[in-house]
C-alpha positions as CSV (number, residue, x, y, z in Angstrom):
1,M,-7.3,2.2,-7.3
2,S,-9.6,-0.8,-7.7
3,Q,-7.6,-4.0,-7.4
4,P,-9.0,-7.2,-9.0
5,K,-10.7,-9.5,-6.5
6,A,-8.2,-12.3,-6.9
7,V,-5.3,-9.9,-6.1
8,L,-7.1,-8.5,-3.1
9,E,-7.8,-12.0,-1.8
10,K,-4.2,-13.0,-2.2
11,V,-3.1,-9.8,-0.3
12,R,-5.8,-10.5,2.4
13,Q,-4.5,-14.0,2.9
14,E,-0.9,-12.9,3.1
15,L,-1.8,-10.2,5.6
16,M,-3.8,-12.7,7.7
17,K,-0.9,-15.0,7.7
18,R,1.5,-12.3,8.9
19,K,-1.1,-11.1,11.5
20,I,-1.3,-14.6,13.0
21,E,2.5,-14.7,13.1
22,L,2.6,-11.4,14.9
23,E,0.0,-12.5,17.4
24,H,2.1,-15.5,18.3
25,D,5.3,-13.4,18.5
26,L,3.5,-10.7,20.7
27,K,2.1,-13.4,23.0
28,R,5.5,-14.9,23.4
29,L,7.2,-11.6,24.0
30,S,4.6,-10.6,26.6
31,Q,5.2,-13.9,28.5
32,E,9.0,-13.9,28.1
33,P,10.9,-12.8,31.2
34,V,13.4,-10.1,30.3
35,A,15.6,-10.4,33.4
36,D,15.9,-12.7,36.2
37,D,15.6,-11.5,39.8
38,Q,19.2,-12.2,40.8
39,V,21.5,-9.7,42.4
40,Q,23.6,-8.2,39.6
41,D,26.7,-6.2,39.4
42,P,26.7,-2.9,37.5
43,G,27.8,-4.6,34.2
44,D,25.0,-7.1,34.5
45,Q,22.5,-4.4,35.3
46,A,23.5,-2.4,32.2
47,L,23.2,-5.5,30.1
48,S,19.8,-6.3,31.6
49,S,18.7,-2.7,31.0
50,T,19.8,-2.9,27.4
51,M,18.1,-6.2,26.8
52,E,14.9,-4.9,28.3
53,A,15.0,-1.9,26.1
54,L,15.6,-4.1,23.0
55,H,12.7,-6.3,24.1
56,V,10.3,-3.4,24.5
57,S,11.5,-1.9,21.1
58,L,10.9,-5.2,19.3
59,Q,7.5,-5.5,21.0
60,D,6.5,-2.0,20.0
61,A,7.7,-2.5,16.4
62,E,5.7,-5.7,16.1
63,L,2.6,-4.1,17.6
64,G,2.9,-1.3,15.2
65,E,3.1,-3.7,12.2
66,Y,0.1,-5.6,13.7
67,N,-2.0,-2.5,13.9
68,R,-1.1,-1.4,10.3
69,I,-2.1,-4.9,9.1
70,G,-5.4,-4.6,10.9
71,R,-6.0,-1.2,9.1
72,A,-5.1,-2.7,5.7
73,L,-7.5,-5.6,6.3
74,E,-10.2,-3.1,7.2
75,K,-9.5,-1.2,3.9
76,I,-9.7,-4.4,1.9
77,Q,-13.1,-5.1,3.6
78,D,-14.5,-1.6,3.0
79,G,-13.1,-1.2,-0.6
80,S,-10.6,1.5,0.1
81,Y,-7.5,-0.6,-0.1
82,G,-4.8,0.9,-2.3
83,I,-6.1,4.5,-1.9
84,C,-3.7,7.1,-0.3
85,M,-5.1,8.4,3.0
86,D,-3.7,11.9,2.3
87,C,-4.3,12.7,-1.4
88,G,-7.0,10.1,-2.2
89,G,-4.9,8.9,-5.2
90,P,-3.9,5.4,-6.0
91,I,-1.0,3.7,-4.2
92,S,1.2,2.1,-6.8
93,E,1.0,-1.7,-7.2
94,R,4.7,-1.9,-6.8
95,R,4.6,-0.1,-3.5
96,L,1.7,-2.3,-2.3
97,K,3.7,-5.4,-3.2
98,S,6.6,-4.2,-1.1
99,Y,4.4,-2.8,1.7
100,P,1.0,-4.4,1.6
101,D,0.0,-2.3,4.6
102,A,1.0,1.0,3.0
103,A,-1.5,3.8,3.8
104,R,0.1,6.5,1.6
105,C,1.4,6.8,-1.9
106,L,5.1,7.3,-2.2
107,S,4.9,11.1,-2.7
108,C,2.7,11.6,0.3
109,Q,4.8,9.2,2.5
110,E,7.9,11.3,1.6
111,V,6.2,14.5,2.6
112,F,4.9,12.9,5.8
113,E,8.4,11.7,6.7
114,E,10.0,15.1,5.8
115,K,7.6,16.8,8.2
116,G,9.0,14.4,10.9
117,L,5.6,12.8,11.5
118,G,7.0,9.2,11.6
119,Q,5.2,6.5,9.8
């Protein structure tokens, strides 16, 4: 699916803005201490463990989004943006508006998720 240059430029700018936001968030998360080094009772240890798991989960989610944005920007650059990586068909404009880093059309994404392959 060939997008007009003006549309692609707008998408590229939005993706770049989000990429910069994620870079700042990831830097902050990597420098943010999760727990202090004080002696803790079992309840505090459980809370610290839970907070650390949430911190890592957030960091992983943001890193995943960051990587998807990078791939979308590469696709804009090489002219393959909006083309499903599985079937080679167009990804709907509506889907791209909701998920500008979508790599699959909705049909292929559903099949991918049904097979339990994740995102």
